[in-house]
N, C-alpha and C positions, 0 to 999 in steps of 0.2 A: 335455212334452205333445206328442204327435204331431199333426201339421197335420190328420190325417183324424180323428183323435178332437176334435179343436178345432172342426173343420167340423160334424161329426156334434152336439156338443153346443150349439154356438151358431149353427148355420146359416150358409150360405155368406155373408150379408151381414154377420152379426157377425164373421166370420173376416176378411173383406175390411176391415170398418172398423178392426178390431184391427191388421191389417198396416200400414193406412194411417196410424194415429195412431203407431204406431213408428217408421214409415219417417221421418214428420213431425218427429218429435221428435228424432231422431240428424240429420236435416238442420240443425235449429234450432241444435242443440249447436256443430256444425262451424262454423254461421255466426257464431255468438257468439264464437268461438275469434279467428276472423280479423278482428274488427272493431277499428279503431283505439281507443287510450284518449286521450279528449280532454278537458283540465282547462282551464279558464278562471278568471281572476283580475283583479283591479283592477290597474290600472298607472298610474303616474304620467304626467304630461302629456309628450309625445313632439314636440310642436309645435316646428318652427325647429330640430330636432337633426340635426347631419349622421350619417352612417352609422355613424363610428366612436364618436360620443357614444352613440347607439342600441344599437349593439353592448355597448358597456361596461354599460350600464344593463339590458339583459335579460340578460346573464352575472351580473350583482348581483341581479337579481331572483330569478333561480334560486338561486344559491348561498345568499343571504342570507334570502330570504322563503319558497320552494318547497320546499327541500329539508329544512330543519328541521322542515317540516309532514309532508311526504311519505315516511312511513316506509318503505315499499317501496323508493323509490329510495335511500333513505340506507342500508338494509339491503344493497342489491345493490352499490351502489359502493363501500361500505366506507370509510376514513378520507382524507381530503385529496384530494376530487375537485376536478378543474381542467376549468373550462369554455371552449370556443373556439367562436368564429363568425368566418366570414371575412368581413369588411366588403366586400370587393368581389363578394360573392354576395348581398348583401341586395337585394330586389327591392321596389321601390315603386310603390305603385298608389293614385292620389290621397293620402289620408292613412291609408294603410293599408301595412304592411311585412312581408314574409316572408322568413325565414332559417332555416338549418339550425345548430341548437344541439347540440355534441359535447360530452359530461361523460365524462371519462376518470376512472375508478377504480381503487382498489387492486385490485378483484375484478372488474370487467367496465365495459364503456363502455355508455353509454346516447346514444340520438341523438333529438333532438326536431324536428318541423318548427314553427316557432314563428310565430305571427300576431301583428302588434302593430296593433291600432285607435286611432289616436290622436285620433279624433273622439268616440269612447266611452270612452276611456281604459282599455281591457283588453288583457290578453295571454292568448294562448291556446297552450297546449303540446299538440302532437298526437305521439303516439308510436305508430308501426306495430306491431302485435302479431299 
């Protein structure tokens, strides 16, 4: 349908509304594509752990608890994934920690920004998409 036919059938306001809705819908789609994927889960107590112990616990949490449940990660990585975190790059703020988890798989690699909250005993994996 041409624009002139649309305007004559719906009027100028109707055509403007239709165009505004269509542009709004396309902008929302693009915005949803750019949002991070955030996954939170319970985490064992991490009070009084040093960086190396915390890093080991986070890697084990991902490989043993999250990966078996997260089918999209499992399919993307393939068999025998390896997780790594640089313990020297762990950032501590009060009883919260931030670190970057890299997971190398047979098919692809994944990267997560991990936040551990020792007060609430939670772990949050943030994957930029």
